[in-house]
BAVO-944110 format. One line per 10 residues: number of its first residue (from 1); for each residue x, y, z of N, C-alpha, C, CB. Coordinates in steps of 0.05 Angstrom, whole numbers, padded with zeros to 5 digits. Glycine has a CB too. Layout:
<atoms>
NUM = X/Y/Z/X/Y/Z/X/Y/Z/X/Y/Z ~ ...
</atoms>
This chain:
<atoms>
1 = 00016/-00028/00009/00000/-00002/-00003/00027/00026/00008/-00042/00002/00017 ~ 00007/00048/-00017/00029/00073/-00017/00025/00085/00010/00024/00098/-00042 ~ 00055/00094/00015/00051/00109/00040/00043/00126/00035/00068/00116/00056 ~ 00025/00148/00017/00021/00169/00008/-00024/00174/00025/00032/00166/-00033 ~ -00026/00147/00031/-00052/00139/00039/-00062/00140/00067/-00055/00116/00031 ~ -00058/00155/00071/-00055/00180/00106/-00089/00170/00111/-00049/00235/00100 ~ -00087/00160/00136/-00108/00152/00141/-00138/00179/00155/-00097/00129/00159 ~ -00165/00180/00141/-00171/00202/00154/-00196/00212/00166/-00164/00217/00141 ~ -00206/00170/00171/-00216/00172/00199/-00226/00131/00201/-00249/00203/00201 ~ -00212/00129/00237/-00217/00116/00237/-00238/00094/00255/-00202/00118/00231
11 = -00237/00079/00248/-00265/00063/00268/-00282/00043/00262/-00286/00078/00273 ~ -00308/00027/00261/-00316/00004/00252/-00352/00005/00243/-00307/-00017/00277 ~ -00332/-00013/00215/-00358/-00019/00198/-00374/-00033/00205/-00355/-00027/00177 ~ -00396/-00029/00223/-00425/-00052/00239/-00442/-00058/00213/-00453/-00032/00267 ~ -00453/-00087/00220/-00471/-00101/00200/-00483/-00129/00222/-00450/-00113/00168 ~ -00505/-00118/00229/-00522/-00127/00257/-00502/-00124/00281/-00535/-00161/00257 ~ -00494/-00151/00280/-00460/-00171/00311/-00443/-00170/00297/-00457/-00213/00324 ~ -00450/-00162/00263/-00416/-00164/00257/-00403/-00136/00255/-00409/-00180/00227 ~ -00375/-00132/00272/-00347/-00105/00275/-00335/-00102/00257/-00324/-00106/00294 ~ -00322/-00094/00243/-00295/-00090/00227/-00282/-00063/00233/-00299/-00093/00194
21 = -00275/-00067/00246/-00239/-00040/00246/-00239/-00034/00214/-00193/-00061/00256 ~ -00234/-00014/00206/-00229/00001/00180/-00229/00030/00185/-00251/-00005/00160 ~ -00216/00038/00159/-00201/00056/00165/-00204/00083/00145/-00175/00043/00166 ~ -00212/00110/00133/-00218/00116/00109/-00193/00136/00100/-00247/00126/00107 ~ -00178/00130/00073/-00164/00148/00070/-00182/00166/00035/-00131/00133/00071 ~ -00166/00186/00034/-00177/00202/00017/-00175/00189/-00011/-00166/00228/00019 ~ -00199/00175/-00040/-00192/00178/-00066/-00186/00203/-00080/-00209/00168/-00077 ~ -00184/00227/-00078/-00185/00237/-00091/-00150/00244/-00086/-00209/00253/-00090 ~ -00140/00263/-00102/-00115/00267/-00100/-00109/00302/-00109/-00100/00243/-00119 ~ -00101/00306/-00082/-00091/00336/-00081/-00072/00346/-00089/-00088/00346/-00062
31 = -00063/00327/-00105/-00039/00351/-00135/-00057/00340/-00155/00006/00342/-00146 ~ -00072/00343/-00163/-00083/00327/-00193/-00095/00360/-00204/-00117/00293/-00189 ~ -00090/00382/-00190/-00101/00404/-00201/-00074/00424/-00194/-00132/00412/-00186 ~ -00072/00451/-00220/-00054/00462/-00201/-00065/00490/-00185/-00028/00468/-00216 ~ -00054/00493/-00166/-00073/00518/-00149/-00050/00541/-00149/-00085/00509/-00111 ~ -00063/00566/-00143/-00052/00584/-00145/-00052/00590/-00120/-00058/00600/-00161 ~ -00036/00613/-00115/-00033/00634/-00104/-00040/00660/-00102/-00022/00634/-00106 ~ -00050/00671/-00077/-00049/00714/-00079/-00028/00726/-00080/-00059/00733/-00055 ~ -00020/00744/-00106/00006/00756/-00090/-00010/00792/-00096/00047/00747/-00110 ~ 00005/00797/-00076/00006/00831/-00089/00032/00836/-00114/00014/00857/-00057
41 = 00009/00851/-00134/00030/00859/-00151/00055/00866/-00138/00022/00880/-00167 ~ 00051/00897/-00134/00070/00907/-00117/00089/00907/-00100/00066/00913/-00110 ~ 00078/00894/-00079/00108/00889/-00065/00108/00855/-00061/00112/00908/-00031 ~ 00105/00843/-00084/00105/00814/-00090/00113/00801/-00056/00132/00807/-00120 ~ 00088/00809/-00046/00085/00789/-00026/00059/00772/-00030/00084/00803/00001 ~ 00056/00743/-00010/00030/00734/-00013/00015/00745/00001/00027/00711/-00009 ~ -00012/00740/-00002/-00037/00758/00009/-00039/00732/00028/-00068/00769/-00015 ~ -00048/00743/00050/-00056/00722/00071/-00077/00739/00088/-00028/00711/00090 ~ -00087/00720/00094/-00121/00721/00104/-00123/00716/00141/-00141/00689/00085 ~ -00128/00736/00150/-00124/00745/00177/-00164/00736/00199/-00113/00788/00171
51 = -00155/00731/00205/-00189/00726/00222/-00180/00754/00246/-00195/00681/00245 ~ -00209/00778/00242/-00198/00791/00259/-00229/00792/00260/-00175/00813/00257 ~ -00227/00818/00281/-00254/00829/00299/-00246/00860/00289/-00254/00822/00341 ~ -00275/00880/00289/-00279/00900/00274/-00261/00918/00308/-00319/00906/00260 ~ -00248/00933/00305/-00233/00951/00323/-00216/00923/00340/-00258/00974/00346 ~ -00210/00908/00340/-00192/00901/00343/-00165/00881/00342/-00197/00904/00350 ~ -00172/00879/00317/-00147/00882/00289/-00164/00829/00295/-00081/00903/00308 ~ -00127/00833/00295/-00130/00802/00289/-00133/00786/00309/-00108/00790/00277 ~ -00150/00768/00316/-00160/00748/00335/-00147/00713/00339/-00189/00747/00326 ~ -00135/00717/00363/-00120/00693/00371/-00144/00666/00359/-00113/00694/00409
61 = -00121/00642/00353/-00136/00612/00348/-00161/00618/00370/-00114/00579/00358 ~ -00146/00607/00396/-00158/00610/00423/-00175/00628/00436/-00142/00611/00436 ~ -00185/00642/00423/-00196/00666/00426/-00237/00671/00416/-00171/00683/00405 ~ -00218/00647/00392/-00254/00645/00377/-00276/00619/00380/-00251/00644/00342 ~ -00290/00625/00382/-00308/00608/00398/-00332/00606/00383/-00315/00619/00427 ~ -00340/00588/00368/-00373/00580/00350/-00391/00590/00359/-00385/00551/00350 ~ -00414/00601/00345/-00441/00618/00353/-00459/00612/00334/-00439/00650/00354 ~ -00482/00605/00344/-00503/00599/00332/-00528/00619/00336/-00508/00574/00340 ~ -00524/00642/00308/-00546/00659/00311/-00575/00647/00318/-00548/00674/00288 ~ -00584/00658/00344/-00615/00650/00337/-00642/00674/00334/-00624/00629/00363
71 = -00631/00691/00335/-00647/00708/00321/-00621/00735/00318/-00680/00715/00341 ~ -00630/00752/00302/-00601/00777/00296/-00594/00785/00319/-00606/00807/00279 ~ -00565/00788/00324/-00558/00794/00332/-00553/00777/00363/-00566/00811/00324 ~ -00566/00760/00364/-00574/00742/00390/-00554/00720/00379/-00612/00731/00396 ~ -00541/00695/00398/-00521/00685/00384/-00512/00668/00412/-00500/00707/00367 ~ -00515/00639/00402/-00512/00615/00424/-00480/00601/00418/-00541/00587/00418 ~ -00471/00613/00441/-00439/00604/00439/-00434/00573/00447/-00420/00624/00462 ~ -00414/00560/00429/-00418/00532/00435/-00378/00519/00437/-00442/00516/00404 ~ -00372/00518/00455/-00352/00503/00461/-00331/00473/00449/-00361/00500/00479 ~ -00308/00478/00441/-00306/00446/00413/-00312/00419/00440/-00256/00438/00391
81 = -00312/00430/00478/-00320/00408/00488/-00345/00399/00488/-00313/00407/00509 ~ -00358/00429/00501/-00390/00416/00490/-00395/00392/00460/-00411/00448/00480 ~ -00391/00399/00446/-00392/00392/00413/-00381/00359/00419/-00366/00415/00388 ~ -00361/00359/00430/-00337/00328/00425/-00353/00318/00452/-00288/00334/00428 ~ -00368/00328/00475/-00387/00314/00493/-00420/00301/00482/-00390/00336/00515 ~ -00424/00313/00456/-00444/00291/00439/-00451/00274/00438/-00445/00284/00424 ~ -00449/00252/00442/-00463/00219/00442/-00467/00213/00417/-00494/00213/00457 ~ -00453/00211/00386/-00465/00202/00357/-00453/00186/00364/-00464/00213/00329 ~ -00458/00145/00358/-00449/00130/00351/-00429/00123/00333/-00460/00125/00350 ~ -00443/00150/00302/-00424/00159/00280/-00405/00162/00278/-00425/00174/00272
91 = -00400/00186/00303/-00374/00191/00310/-00352/00156/00298/-00377/00199/00349 ~ -00353/00138/00310/-00333/00122/00313/-00344/00088/00290/-00330/00119/00352 ~ -00369/00095/00282/-00376/00072/00278/-00400/00074/00255/-00383/00061/00304 ~ -00389/00068/00231/-00399/00064/00210/-00425/00043/00215/-00377/00055/00191 ~ -00458/00047/00219/-00475/00031/00222/-00499/00024/00192/-00486/00044/00247 ~ -00494/-00004/00181/-00501/00000/00144/-00524/-00017/00155/-00476/-00014/00111 ~ -00545/00004/00159/-00578/00001/00157/-00591/-00007/00147/-00589/00012/00155 ~ -00582/-00004/00115/-00595/-00019/00098/-00584/-00035/00062/-00615/00001/00098 ~ -00596/-00037/00053/-00572/-00044/00025/-00596/-00033/-00002/-00560/-00093/00020 ~ -00574/-00016/-00016/-00593/-00027/-00048/-00587/-00029/-00062/-00609/-00021/-00062
101 = -00606/-00023/-00085/-00586/-00033/-00119/-00570/-00016/-00117/-00600/-00031/-00155 ~ -00545/-00018/-00131/-00523/-00009/-00148/-00537/00019/-00159/-00514/-00033/-00173 ~ -00550/00017/-00181/-00564/00041/-00195/-00582/00047/-00182/-00573/00039/-00220 ~ -00590/00037/-00166/-00624/00063/-00157/-00616/00086/-00147/-00649/00054/-00129 ~ -00589/00100/-00126/-00576/00116/-00121/-00574/00141/-00143/-00557/00102/-00114 ~ -00593/00166/-00148/-00593/00184/-00170/-00559/00199/-00159/-00626/00207/-00171 ~ -00545/00196/-00186/-00522/00207/-00184/-00519/00239/-00158/-00516/00212/-00217 ~ -00543/00250/-00166/-00545/00275/-00147/-00533/00282/-00131/-00560/00277/-00137 ~ -00547/00254/-00107/-00535/00248/-00084/-00507/00251/-00067/-00539/00229/-00086 ~ -00484/00231/-00093/-00460/00225/-00078/-00449/00248/-00075/-00443/00206/-00089
111 = -00421/00257/-00062/-00404/00276/-00057/-00374/00270/-00060/-00409/00286/-00033 ~ -00371/00259/-00044/-00335/00252/-00040/-00341/00232/-00039/-00314/00260/-00018 ~ -00307/00224/-00055/-00304/00190/-00044/-00292/00181/-00024/-00291/00173/-00060 ~ -00278/00170/-00018/-00254/00155/00008/-00269/00121/-00015/-00268/00160/00066 ~ -00239/00112/-00004/-00227/00084/-00005/-00232/00079/00025/-00194/00081/-00017 ~ -00233/00047/00031/-00239/00036/00057/-00224/00014/00055/-00269/00031/00065 ~ -00208/00018/00076/-00180/00003/00089/-00191/-00017/00120/-00152/00035/00100 ~ -00175/-00050/00106/-00183/-00053/00139/-00161/-00048/00163/-00192/-00084/00142 ~ -00170/-00045/00178/-00159/-00041/00198/-00136/-00050/00219/-00175/-00041/00205 ~ -00117/-00062/00199/-00098/-00092/00210/-00105/-00116/00199/-00100/-00101/00242
121 = -00101/-00145/00208/-00107/-00158/00199/-00118/-00179/00205/-00098/-00158/00192 ~ -00135/-00165/00230/-00159/-00192/00239/-00177/-00188/00230/-00169/-00200/00266 ~ -00181/-00146/00219/-00207/-00149/00201/-00203/-00157/00178/-00221/-00126/00197 ~ -00187/-00158/00159/-00178/-00162/00133/-00197/-00199/00120/-00135/-00163/00136 ~ -00207/-00210/00141/-00226/-00249/00134/-00255/-00223/00136/-00223/-00292/00176 ~ -00264/-00210/00148/-00296/-00199/00146/-00298/-00182/00133/-00309/-00190/00167 ~ -00283/-00160/00119/-00277/-00140/00113/-00272/-00157/00081/-00254/-00125/00133 ~ -00263/-00183/00074/-00267/-00199/00049/-00290/-00204/00038/-00259/-00220/00051 ~ -00304/-00221/00060/-00334/-00227/00053/-00346/-00213/00057/-00347/-00245/00061 ~ -00337/-00177/00071/-00368/-00153/00065/-00362/-00148/00041/-00373/-00120/00083
131 = -00336/-00150/00026/-00336/-00140/00008/-00344/-00157/-00022/-00314/-00129/00011 ~ -00335/-00179/-00028/-00337/-00197/-00047/-00375/-00200/-00047/-00317/-00227/-00037 ~ -00391/-00212/-00023/-00416/-00213/-00016/-00419/-00179/-00031/-00421/-00221/00020 ~ -00428/-00153/-00028/-00430/-00135/-00034/-00433/-00139/-00071/-00409/-00121/-00020 ~ -00408/-00147/-00067/-00395/-00158/-00108/-00423/-00174/-00131/-00362/-00198/-00104 ~ -00430/-00197/-00111/-00449/-00217/-00119/-00478/-00207/-00118/-00446/-00241/-00102 ~ -00485/-00199/-00099/-00505/-00184/-00101/-00518/-00157/-00117/-00503/-00180/-00083 ~ -00499/-00149/-00128/-00498/-00115/-00142/-00510/-00101/-00124/-00513/-00107/-00172 ~ -00502/-00100/-00089/-00512/-00079/-00077/-00496/-00057/-00056/-00531/-00089/-00065 ~ -00512/-00037/-00049/-00499/-00007/-00041/-00503/-00003/-00006/-00519/00020/-00060
141 = -00482/-00002/00009/-00499/-00007/00032/-00502/00015/00044/-00489/-00026/00050 ~ -00523/00029/00062/-00532/00051/00066/-00524/00068/00095/-00559/00045/00062 ~ -00508/00083/00103/-00493/00083/00127/-00504/00113/00139/-00457/00081/00122 ~ -00488/00115/00159/-00481/00147/00166/-00461/00138/00188/-00510/00171/00177 ~ -00449/00165/00187/-00411/00173/00192/-00409/00197/00185/-00386/00157/00172 ~ -00401/00215/00226/-00397/00235/00228/-00370/00239/00226/-00407/00242/00245 ~ -00352/00270/00200/-00342/00273/00196/-00338/00307/00196/-00342/00256/00185 ~ -00316/00315/00217/-00316/00334/00210/-00336/00360/00219/-00315/00327/00191 ~ -00345/00338/00240/-00367/00364/00265/-00390/00348/00245/-00363/00418/00263 ~ -00391/00338/00230/-00434/00337/00210/-00432/00307/00203/-00442/00363/00167
151 = -00457/00295/00203/-00460/00268/00207/-00480/00269/00183/-00469/00257/00239 ~ -00464/00253/00166/-00461/00244/00135/-00475/00231/00130/-00441/00231/00126 ~ -00490/00207/00115/-00502/00200/00094/-00490/00183/00074/-00509/00219/00085 ~ -00486/00162/00089/-00462/00145/00072/-00467/00123/00054/-00443/00132/00090 ~ -00440/00109/00018/-00458/00090/00010/-00425/00085/00011/-00485/00090/-00015 ~ -00442/00052/00024/-00411/00031/00019/-00417/00012/-00009/-00405/00002/00052 ~ -00386/00003/-00026/-00392/00007/-00053/-00363/-00019/-00055/-00391/00045/-00068 ~ -00365/-00036/-00060/-00346/-00046/-00073/-00341/-00040/-00105/-00349/-00070/-00068 ~ -00304/-00040/-00099/-00302/-00026/-00127/-00285/-00057/-00138/-00281/00013/-00127 ~ -00297/-00063/-00155/-00275/-00078/-00174/-00279/-00102/-00165/-00242/-00070/-00173
161 = -00280/-00126/-00179/-00282/-00155/-00166/-00262/-00163/-00143/-00278/-00177/-00188 ~ -00261/-00171/-00118/-00240/-00183/-00116/-00222/-00159/-00100/-00230/-00194/-00144 ~ -00216/-00141/-00104/-00198/-00104/-00102/-00211/-00098/-00070/-00214/-00070/-00135 ~ -00223/-00079/-00076/-00240/-00075/-00045/-00262/-00047/-00039/-00212/-00071/-00019 ~ -00267/-00035/-00019/-00292/-00025/-00014/-00285/00001/-00014/-00306/-00034/00010 ~ -00311/00020/-00024/-00303/00057/-00023/-00324/00060/-00008/-00304/00079/-00054 ~ -00328/00088/-00002/-00356/00103/00016/-00345/00120/-00005/-00361/00114/00056 ~ -00372/00133/-00005/-00384/00166/-00022/-00401/00174/00008/-00415/00160/-00061 ~ -00393/00209/00014/-00416/00206/00024/-00429/00228/00018/-00417/00200/00048 ~ -00463/00225/00025/-00491/00228/-00007/-00498/00257/00018/-00533/00186/-00016
171 = -00515/00266/00003/-00524/00292/00007/-00557/00277/00017/-00519/00316/-00025 ~ -00561/00302/00042/-00591/00294/00053/-00604/00299/00033/-00604/00308/00079 ~ -00631/00284/00026/-00660/00291/00005/-00665/00329/00016/-00700/00262/00019 ~ -00660/00341/00042/-00651/00367/00042/-00647/00381/00030/-00639/00370/00049 ~ -00617/00384/00022/-00591/00391/00012/-00603/00398/-00015/-00567/00367/00013 ~ -00614/00382/-00031/-00632/00390/-00057/-00646/00402/-00061/-00642/00380/-00067 ~ -00650/00423/-00081/-00659/00430/-00090/-00692/00418/-00104/-00641/00435/-00097 ~ -00715/00421/-00103/-00742/00408/-00112/-00727/00413/-00152/-00782/00434/-00097 ~ -00739/00388/-00160/-00731/00378/-00189/-00751/00373/-00197/-00713/00357/-00195 ~ -00778/00377/-00192/-00803/00392/-00203/-00809/00425/-00211/-00821/00386/-00184
181 = -00795/00441/-00188/-00791/00466/-00180/-00776/00477/-00204/-00776/00467/-00154 ~ -00747/00462/-00215/-00728/00475/-00222/-00739/00476/-00256/-00698/00459/-00212 ~ -00755/00447/-00267/-00755/00450/-00292/-00785/00445/-00288/-00737/00432/-00311 ~ -00793/00449/-00285/-00833/00467/-00284/-00831/00486/-00309/-00844/00496/-00246 ~ -00812/00509/-00315/-00806/00517/-00338/-00812/00515/-00367/-00792/00513/-00338 ~ -00806/00472/-00365/-00793/00470/-00387/-00826/00463/-00408/-00764/00443/-00384 ~ -00832/00463/-00428/-00852/00461/-00443/-00863/00419/-00437/-00840/00476/-00479 ~ -00882/00423/-00437/-00893/00393/-00423/-00908/00359/-00464/-00942/00414/-00391 ~ -00889/00379/-00478/-00898/00376/-00515/-00883/00355/-00514/-00890/00402/-00543 ~ -00897/00335/-00519/-00874/00310/-00533/-00863/00317/-00560/-00890/00280/-00539
191 = -00838/00306/-00555/-00814/00317/-00588/-00828/00304/-00616/-00772/00297/-00588 ~ -00833/00300/-00637/-00827/00288/-00660/-00810/00260/-00652/-00811/00308/-00680 ~ -00831/00245/-00661/-00816/00221/-00660/-00793/00199/-00670/-00829/00213/-00660 ~ -00803/00213/-00698/-00766/00209/-00716/-00740/00229/-00707/-00769/00218/-00755 ~ -00743/00259/-00682/-00727/00266/-00680/-00712/00252/-00653/-00731/00289/-00685 ~ -00735/00240/-00641/-00730/00223/-00618/-00710/00202/-00626/-00756/00210/-00609 ~ -00716/00186/-00654/-00706/00154/-00657/-00685/00165/-00672/-00729/00127/-00673 ~ -00671/00183/-00684/-00643/00197/-00687/-00625/00190/-00669/-00643/00223/-00686 ~ -00638/00216/-00644/-00621/00214/-00624/-00610/00183/-00610/-00636/00229/-00606 ~ -00629/00173/-00607/-00628/00137/-00599/-00604/00125/-00615/-00659/00117/-00612
201 = -00605/00137/-00637/-00589/00117/-00666/-00561/00133/-00664/-00608/00122/-00708 ~ -00553/00158/-00656/-00534/00175/-00645/-00524/00161/-00623/-00543/00200/-00638 ~ -00533/00160/-00600/-00538/00146/-00558/-00522/00118/-00576/-00591/00138/-00536 ~ -00536/00093/-00586/-00531/00082/-00587/-00499/00074/-00613/-00554/00077/-00584 ~ -00503/00082/-00631/-00460/00091/-00630/-00445/00097/-00618/-00447/00107/-00639 ~ -00455/00113/-00600/-00432/00121/-00582/-00432/00108/-00555/-00432/00152/-00578 ~ -00440/00086/-00559/-00448/00072/-00532/-00416/00062/-00523/-00474/00040/-00538 ~ -00400/00068/-00512/-00382/00031/-00504/-00384/00039/-00477/-00341/00020/-00517 ~ -00372/00021/-00464/-00366/00015/-00435/-00345/00039/-00425/-00352/-00017/-00432 ~ -00352/00056/-00397/-00329/00072/-00383/-00313/00076/-00376/-00326/00078/-00375
211 = -00289/00090/-00398/-00259/00081/-00392/-00258/00112/-00383/-00234/00067/-00421 ~ -00250/00123/-00351/-00239/00155/-00346/-00219/00153/-00358/-00232/00168/-00317 ~ -00191/00129/-00367/-00168/00139/-00361/-00170/00156/-00391/-00142/00116/-00353 ~ -00191/00144/-00420/-00187/00156/-00444/-00191/00198/-00431/-00219/00139/-00470 ~ -00194/00201/-00420/-00201/00236/-00423/-00185/00252/-00395/-00245/00242/-00419 ~ -00179/00254/-00406/-00170/00297/-00402/-00170/00309/-00380/-00190/00321/-00416 ~ -00162/00321/-00367/-00167/00353/-00360/-00151/00365/-00386/-00153/00365/-00325 ~ -00166/00373/-00400/-00145/00405/-00421/-00138/00418/-00410/-00156/00429/-00440 ~ -00151/00431/-00387/-00150/00462/-00370/-00125/00461/-00368/-00166/00467/-00338 ~ -00118/00443/-00347/-00103/00426/-00336/-00076/00420/-00348/-00118/00405/-00334
221 = -00072/00420/-00366/-00055/00408/-00385/-00041/00444/-00402/-00079/00381/-00409 ~ -00064/00445/-00406/-00058/00481/-00415/-00051/00490/-00398/-00079/00502/-00423 ~ -00067/00500/-00376/-00034/00508/-00348/-00004/00506/-00333/-00036/00503/-00332 ~ -00008/00471/-00346/00012/00471/-00350/00031/00486/-00370/00011/00452/-00351 ~ 00026/00470/-00394/00031/00484/-00410/00050/00512/-00405/00009/00485/-00418 ~ 00031/00521/-00404/00035/00555/-00394/00049/00558/-00371/00007/00572/-00385 ~ 00056/00544/-00349/00066/00551/-00331/00097/00543/-00337/00053/00541/-00309 ~ 00102/00524/-00358/00130/00506/-00376/00150/00537/-00388/00112/00481/-00416 ~ 00134/00546/-00408/00129/00563/-00421/00140/00590/-00407/00103/00560/-00426 ~ 00120/00611/-00392/00137/00620/-00368/00162/00618/-00351/00128/00617/-00357
231 = 00173/00587/-00342/00195/00584/-00347/00216/00586/-00362/00194/00573/-00344 ~ 00206/00579/-00384/00229/00582/-00412/00241/00602/-00406/00220/00586/-00443 ~ 00226/00630/-00407/00228/00643/-00419/00236/00667/-00384/00203/00644/-00444 ~ 00236/00658/-00364/00255/00664/-00345/00240/00685/-00325/00282/00676/-00359 ~ 00203/00673/-00336/00188/00701/-00319/00182/00687/-00294/00155/00716/-00335 ~ 00198/00692/-00279/00196/00690/-00246/00200/00708/-00233/00210/00676/-00234 ~ 00185/00710/-00205/00188/00730/-00196/00190/00730/-00163/00171/00744/-00208 ~ 00199/00731/-00153/00214/00723/-00125/00186/00751/-00098/00267/00736/-00129 ~ 00172/00723/-00086/00166/00730/-00081/00163/00724/-00043/00155/00730/-00100 ~ 00157/00744/-00028/00166/00742/00007/00143/00733/00018/00175/00771/00024
241 = 00140/00701/00029/00132/00689/00046/00128/00703/00071/00146/00672/00047 ~ 00153/00713/00079/00147/00714/00112/00129/00735/00124/00174/00720/00128 ~ 00102/00721/00139/00091/00737/00144/00092/00764/00177/00073/00721/00139 ~ 00095/00780/00175/00092/00802/00198/00090/00795/00233/00062/00816/00191 ~ 00107/00780/00248/00073/00781/00280/00063/00793/00285/00070/00778/00308 ~ 00048/00799/00292/00023/00814/00312/00007/00825/00283/00037/00847/00338 ~ 00009/00816/00265/-00002/00835/00248/-00029/00853/00256/-00007/00820/00224 ~ -00038/00865/00246/-00056/00876/00257/-00069/00902/00236/-00044/00882/00284 ~ -00099/00888/00236/-00124/00908/00217/-00114/00927/00228/-00162/00906/00221 ~ -00107/00953/00200/-00113/00986/00209/-00141/00989/00227/-00119/01007/00178
251 = -00147/01004/00246/-00178/01036/00254/-00175/01048/00218/-00159/01079/00290 ~ -00201/01051/00217/-00204/01073/00205/-00183/01107/00208/-00232/01074/00212 ~ -00192/01111/00223/-00174/01134/00235/-00142/01129/00222/-00175/01132/00274 ~ -00130/01115/00229/-00112/01106/00221/-00098/01089/00202/-00111/01104/00232 ~ -00119/01083/00179/-00123/01084/00140/-00109/01116/00143/-00169/01083/00120 ~ -00133/01123/00155/-00133/01149/00143/-00119/01174/00144/-00150/01155/00147 ~ -00094/01174/00173/-00080/01183/00175/-00060/01173/00155/-00078/01185/00196 ~ -00051/01147/00147/-00036/01144/00136/-00037/01151/00098/-00033/01122/00148 ~ -00062/01147/00105/-00069/01160/00063/-00058/01181/00068/-00109/01168/00045 ~ -00073/01203/00071/-00057/01230/00082/-00033/01228/00076/-00057/01235/00112
261 = -00022/01213/00091/00016/01227/00101/00026/01213/00063/00043/01197/00146 ~ 00008/01183/00053/00031/01182/00038/00003/01193/00000/00054/01136/00043 ~ -00006/01221/00005/-00006/01240/-00013/00005/01257/-00006/-00024/01246/-00020 ~ 00015/01267/00011/00034/01280/00023/00033/01305/00033/00051/01280/00010 ~ 00009/01303/00043/-00002/01318/00064/-00006/01317/00096/-00021/01319/00058 ~ -00005/01327/00106/-00004/01317/00144/-00041/01318/00148/00018/01352/00174 ~ -00040/01311/00164/-00073/01303/00182/-00081/01324/00186/-00075/01287/00212 ~ -00106/01332/00189/-00124/01356/00204/-00121/01349/00230/-00158/01359/00197 ~ -00116/01360/00254/-00119/01350/00283/-00165/01351/00290/-00093/01381/00310 ~ -00164/01337/00299/-00183/01337/00310/-00209/01366/00329/-00170/01320/00322
271 = -00229/01377/00313/-00235/01389/00316/-00244/01388/00346/-00245/01391/00298 ~ -00242/01408/00369/-00264/01397/00386/-00280/01427/00395/-00248/01377/00416 ~ -00300/01421/00407/-00327/01437/00401/-00329/01467/00384/-00338/01444/00428 ~ -00337/01491/00394/-00339/01497/00369/-00326/01525/00367/-00368/01495/00361 ~ -00307/01516/00375/-00280/01540/00384/-00270/01546/00354/-00248/01524/00408 ~ -00269/01571/00343/-00261/01567/00321/-00235/01567/00314/-00272/01579/00309 ~ -00229/01562/00282/-00196/01548/00280/-00178/01573/00281/-00190/01528/00247 ~ -00165/01567/00290/-00131/01592/00287/-00124/01591/00269/-00103/01589/00300 ~ -00121/01623/00256/-00113/01635/00231/-00085/01626/00230/-00117/01666/00229 ~ -00067/01611/00207/-00047/01610/00209/-00038/01631/00185/-00039/01583/00210
281 = -00014/01641/00183/00005/01652/00158/-00001/01639/00131/00037/01647/00164 ~ 00008/01614/00134/00015/01598/00109/-00004/01563/00114/00057/01595/00107 ~ -00037/01560/00114/-00038/01536/00113/-00028/01511/00095/-00055/01536/00117 ~ -00015/01491/00104/-00021/01467/00085/-00029/01469/00062/-00037/01452/00093 ~ -00023/01465/00043/-00040/01461/00028/-00052/01422/00017/-00027/01481/00008 ~ -00085/01428/00012/-00093/01396/00017/-00087/01380/-00005/-00123/01390/00022 ~ -00084/01355/00000/-00089/01358/-00031/-00105/01340/-00040/-00064/01357/-00048 ~ -00099/01342/-00076/-00124/01331/-00084/-00131/01301/-00099/-00132/01351/-00099 ~ -00118/01285/-00084/-00114/01256/-00080/-00133/01255/-00059/-00084/01245/-00074 ~ -00150/01230/-00056/-00164/01221/-00045/-00159/01187/-00043/-00186/01231/-00056
291 = -00159/01184/-00009/-00151/01148/-00011/-00168/01141/00002/-00125/01133/00001 ~ -00164/01116/-00005/-00188/01095/00009/-00177/01086/00037/-00195/01063/-00012 ~ -00186/01078/00056/-00188/01065/00075/-00183/01038/00061/-00211/01071/00089 ~ -00169/01019/00067/-00158/00987/00065/-00193/00980/00078/-00120/00975/00093 ~ -00205/00967/00069/-00222/00951/00075/-00219/00922/00089/-00232/00951/00056 ~ -00235/00916/00108/-00228/00900/00136/-00240/00878/00128/-00238/00910/00165 ~ -00221/00853/00119/-00228/00833/00119/-00237/00822/00138/-00216/00823/00111 ~ -00256/00801/00141/-00280/00794/00141/-00274/00760/00145/-00297/00807/00115 ~ -00269/00755/00172/-00259/00726/00188/-00278/00698/00170/-00271/00728/00230
</atoms>
C-alpha cells in the first residue's frame, strides 16, 4: 500500500452483530490540480487572510468560539468540549442500516469518495467477506458517519471484483433543490418520434464501456504548458513568504492618517467643540487626491 494513503478516519464498519475495524483514506488526489496563490503585484508578497474582529484586529485561535445565531444579533456559543461531548455512535461506527440496488441512487446524491481499508490483519477476513457479498449481489450499503463535526449519509460499495471497498458521502434529501420546481418551466409537449429515434441511433452508435483513463483534463494541461512556457522565458518573480508577527488590521482613523501622509499632506487634528480654528499665515495645501482606507477583511 502506498505511503501517501494517509488515514482520514478510523472506526468500525458494523453489520448487525458483525463489527469490522476500518479506516478511510481520501480517494481524490490533492496534487491533481494546479493551485494558484494570490500575490500583491506591487510588494511581491503573498496575500494572507487573517481572522479579525472590527476594532480589535487579528484574533488568536484560542479566543475564537463557534456561535449559532438564534435571532439577529443574539447568539448561542458552543465550546469545543461541548461539541465533543455529543454522543453520536456515527462518530466511531458506520452502521449499515440497509442495502439498495447499485443503480438505485441518483448521481445527484453522491458527494465525496473515500477508499475503505481494513484496519489490521484481524479485520481483513470480515472485510473480504463483506466486499465479495456486495459484489455478488450488486448491492450498496447505506449508513451514517460523522466527519468534521457533521453527520453524513454514506454509501458503501465494492470497487472491482476482489479489490476493495469505497465509501461516498451522500447529500441528504433536504440539501437538494426540488427538481420539479427547477424544471417546471420546460414545456410538456412531446418531441417528434422521428427526432427521438435519430437521437437514440446516435446514442447507440456512441455507446461503449466507460473508461475514465480515456479522458484528459485539457484545462489543467494547458495551464501546465503555460507555466512551463513562462519558466522557459525566465518569467519568475521572487515572492516574500514571511508574515509579520502580530500583524493587525488598521482601524479607520489610522488608515486615514496613513493615506493622507502617503499623498504628501498631514492629517488635521480633530476639532474640539465649536472653538474657531486659529488662523495661520500659511496653511498647508490640501492634497486633491483621495485615498480609500483598506477594507477590513472578514473572518
